[in-house]
MDAnalysis code that builds the backbone (N, CA, C; Angstrom):
import MDAnalysis as mda
import numpy as np

u = mda.Universe.empty(228, n_residues=76, atom_resindex=np.repeat(np.arange(76), 3), trajectory=True)
u.add_TopologyAttr("name", ["N", "CA", "C"] * 76)
u.add_TopologyAttr("resid", np.arange(1, 77))
u.add_TopologyAttr("resname", ["UNK", "UNK", "UNK", "UNK", "UNK", "UNK", "UNK", "UNK", "UNK", "UNK", "UNK", "UNK", "UNK", "UNK", "UNK", "UNK", "UNK", "UNK", "UNK", "UNK", "UNK", "UNK", "UNK", "UNK", "UNK", "UNK", "UNK", "UNK", "UNK", "UNK", "UNK", "UNK", "UNK", "UNK", "UNK", "UNK", "UNK", "UNK", "UNK", "UNK", "UNK", "UNK", "UNK", "UNK", "UNK", "UNK", "UNK", "UNK", "UNK", "UNK", "UNK", "UNK", "UNK", "UNK", "UNK", "UNK", "UNK", "UNK", "UNK", "UNK", "UNK", "UNK", "UNK", "UNK", "UNK", "UNK", "UNK", "UNK", "UNK", "UNK", "UNK", "UNK", "UNK", "UNK", "UNK", "UNK"])
u.atoms.positions = np.array([
    [27.682, -1.936, 58.597],
    [26.353, -1.989, 58.027],
    [25.976, -0.593, 57.548],
    [25.368, -0.509, 56.393],
    [24.951, 0.766, 55.819],
    [23.500, 1.062, 56.156],
    [23.166, 2.331, 56.111],
    [21.802, 2.773, 56.380],
    [21.329, 3.621, 55.215],
    [20.054, 3.429, 54.823],
    [19.456, 4.260, 53.779],
    [18.122, 4.796, 54.284],
    [17.659, 5.845, 53.667],
    [16.335, 6.391, 53.937],
    [15.534, 6.253, 52.655],
    [14.375, 5.635, 52.771],
    [13.528, 5.414, 51.600],
    [12.183, 6.085, 51.838],
    [11.865, 7.127, 51.082],
    [10.560, 7.752, 51.251],
    [9.459, 6.839, 50.701],
    [8.424, 6.632, 51.499],
    [7.287, 5.799, 51.101],
    [5.991, 6.549, 51.375],
    [4.992, 6.340, 50.552],
    [3.673, 6.874, 50.889],
    [3.216, 6.285, 52.229],
    [2.452, 7.060, 52.988],
    [2.018, 6.611, 54.313],
    [1.321, 5.260, 54.278],
    [0.477, 5.050, 53.272],
    [-0.270, 3.784, 53.210],
    [0.673, 2.594, 52.964],
    [1.714, 2.795, 52.148],
    [2.684, 1.717, 51.909],
    [3.505, 1.445, 53.160],
    [3.874, 2.510, 53.877],
    [4.644, 2.343, 55.098],
    [3.822, 1.609, 56.155],
    [2.553, 1.975, 56.281],
    [1.677, 1.301, 57.254],
    [1.530, -0.176, 56.892],
    [1.354, -0.461, 55.605],
    [1.251, -1.858, 55.173],
    [2.533, -2.614, 55.491],
    [3.687, -2.018, 55.184],
    [4.973, -2.666, 55.437],
    [5.143, -2.971, 56.914],
    [4.793, -2.031, 57.780],
    [4.918, -2.253, 59.223],
    [3.999, -3.385, 59.678],
    [2.762, -3.374, 59.195],
    [1.785, -4.395, 59.592],
    [2.211, -5.770, 59.060],
    [2.606, -5.830, 57.804],
    [2.991, -7.103, 57.196],
    [4.223, -7.689, 57.880],
    [5.233, -6.856, 58.088],
    [6.465, -7.361, 58.710],
    [6.205, -7.806, 60.143],
    [5.358, -7.105, 60.874],
    [5.023, -7.520, 62.242],
    [4.345, -8.883, 62.227],
    [3.465, -9.100, 61.259],
    [2.798, -10.406, 61.134],
    [3.794, -11.516, 60.811],
    [4.932, -11.154, 60.205],
    [5.981, -12.126, 59.879],
    [6.959, -12.291, 61.043],
    [6.744, -11.534, 62.110],
    [7.602, -11.638, 63.276],
    [8.913, -10.886, 63.160],
    [8.916, -9.833, 62.371],
    [10.138, -9.046, 62.200],
    [9.784, -7.571, 62.092],
    [10.776, -6.736, 62.028],
    [10.558, -5.302, 61.824],
    [10.513, -5.009, 60.330],
    [10.053, -3.812, 59.995],
    [10.044, -3.401, 58.588],
    [11.468, -3.389, 58.048],
    [12.401, -2.911, 58.869],
    [13.804, -2.862, 58.456],
    [14.360, -4.261, 58.236],
    [14.045, -5.171, 59.145],
    [14.516, -6.552, 59.018],
    [13.926, -7.236, 57.796],
    [12.653, -6.975, 57.541],
    [11.996, -7.558, 56.373],
    [12.645, -7.071, 55.087],
    [12.876, -5.748, 54.990],
    [13.491, -5.202, 53.779],
    [14.917, -5.705, 53.607],
    [15.657, -5.828, 54.695],
    [17.025, -6.349, 54.611],
    [17.012, -7.790, 54.109],
    [16.074, -8.597, 54.599],
    [15.972, -9.990, 54.154],
    [15.602, -10.065, 52.675],
    [14.690, -9.206, 52.236],
    [14.299, -9.199, 50.829],
    [15.471, -8.812, 49.932],
    [16.259, -7.818, 50.352],
    [17.424, -7.410, 49.566],
    [18.436, -8.546, 49.483],
    [18.675, -9.228, 50.595],
    [19.619, -10.355, 50.609],
    [19.128, -11.491, 49.713],
    [17.824, -11.811, 49.814],
    [17.259, -12.871, 48.977],
    [17.375, -12.542, 47.495],
    [17.124, -11.287, 47.134],
    [17.230, -10.873, 45.731],
    [18.667, -11.019, 45.247],
    [19.619, -10.547, 46.059],
    [21.031, -10.659, 45.670],
    [21.423, -12.114, 45.476],
    [21.021, -12.975, 46.420],
    [21.374, -14.392, 46.323],
    [20.733, -15.043, 45.102],
    [19.489, -14.686, 44.823],
    [18.793, -15.256, 43.667],
    [19.469, -14.847, 42.362],
    [19.850, -13.590, 42.253],
    [20.474, -13.106, 41.027],
    [21.887, -13.641, 40.840],
    [22.530, -14.080, 41.916],
    [23.884, -14.616, 41.820],
    [23.903, -16.110, 41.496],
    [22.752, -16.774, 41.635],
    [22.701, -18.206, 41.316],
    [22.818, -18.412, 39.812],
    [23.517, -19.462, 39.405],
    [23.583, -19.747, 37.967],
    [22.215, -20.202, 37.447],
    [21.995, -19.947, 36.176],
    [20.746, -20.386, 35.556],
    [20.713, -21.909, 35.486],
    [19.524, -22.495, 35.632],
    [19.413, -23.953, 35.496],
    [19.823, -24.399, 34.089],
    [20.362, -25.622, 33.954],
    [20.822, -26.111, 32.644],
    [19.747, -26.063, 31.557],
    [18.493, -26.354, 31.912],
    [17.438, -26.334, 30.889],
    [17.186, -24.925, 30.376],
    [17.373, -23.929, 31.204],
    [17.224, -22.541, 30.753],
    [18.397, -22.173, 29.849],
    [19.588, -22.566, 30.249],
    [20.765, -22.288, 29.416],
    [20.645, -22.944, 28.047],
    [20.106, -24.166, 27.997],
    [19.938, -24.851, 26.704],
    [18.961, -24.108, 25.812],
    [17.958, -23.462, 26.412],
    [16.940, -22.755, 25.626],
    [17.413, -21.369, 25.184],
    [18.482, -20.884, 25.773],
    [18.983, -19.552, 25.444],
    [19.399, -19.489, 23.977],
    [18.894, -18.479, 23.300],
    [19.296, -18.254, 21.919],
    [18.500, -19.031, 20.882],
    [17.440, -19.759, 21.289],
    [16.696, -20.527, 20.289],
    [15.797, -19.630, 19.437],
    [15.529, -18.427, 19.917],
    [14.784, -17.454, 19.124],
    [15.767, -16.403, 18.655],
    [15.784, -16.165, 17.384],
    [16.713, -15.199, 16.806],
    [16.513, -13.819, 17.421],
    [17.592, -13.113, 17.633],
    [17.533, -11.760, 18.173],
    [16.852, -10.814, 17.192],
    [16.737, -11.228, 15.933],
    [16.106, -10.394, 14.919],
    [14.580, -10.480, 14.960],
    [14.038, -11.401, 15.736],
    [12.589, -11.535, 15.861],
    [12.085, -10.461, 16.814],
    [11.064, -9.738, 16.395],
    [10.456, -8.714, 17.245],
    [9.453, -9.419, 18.149],
    [9.956, -10.042, 19.192],
    [9.145, -10.900, 20.056],
    [7.970, -10.200, 20.696],
    [8.202, -9.049, 21.275],
    [7.122, -8.355, 21.957],
    [6.049, -7.909, 20.962],
    [6.489, -7.373, 19.842],
    [5.538, -6.936, 18.812],
    [4.742, -8.128, 18.273],
    [5.421, -9.228, 18.012],
    [4.756, -10.433, 17.517],
    [3.738, -10.939, 18.526],
    [4.095, -10.904, 19.794],
    [3.178, -11.351, 20.842],
    [1.944, -10.461, 20.910],
    [2.138, -9.142, 20.813],
    [0.997, -8.232, 20.829],
    [0.086, -8.463, 19.632],
    [0.664, -8.711, 18.467],
    [-0.135, -9.019, 17.279],
    [-0.934, -10.295, 17.497],
    [-0.298, -11.305, 18.059],
    [-0.984, -12.570, 18.349],
    [-2.160, -12.340, 19.287],
    [-1.943, -11.552, 20.355],
    [-3.020, -11.291, 21.305],
    [-4.161, -10.510, 20.660],
    [-3.816, -9.554, 19.791],
    [-4.842, -8.772, 19.106],
    [-5.716, -9.671, 18.243],
    [-5.096, -10.603, 17.513],
    [-5.859, -11.540, 16.677],
    [-6.667, -12.490, 17.542],
    [-6.082, -12.963, 18.608],
    [-6.748, -13.934, 19.476],
    [-7.988, -13.348, 20.124],
    [-7.903, -12.082, 20.520],
    [-9.021, -11.475, 21.250],
    [-9.866, -10.547, 20.394],
    [-9.693, -10.642, 19.082],
    [-10.478, -9.779, 18.185],
    [-11.893, -10.294, 18.024],
])
């Protein structure tokens, strides 16, 4: 098992300790579980409906810019 040191602001560390205790675990155990869950989630294959939707918008479309323009018009 590997060990890391992660510097956290005092308020974040206090929150992490309090939250993990309320979950019935240590801060270290909580972070280890979160890392494992993230790894497992990222290793799962995409659902078929997501795969079918992949590529339906051309890569040449400036999606983010278009979305910002839409929001600007909508909220103008």
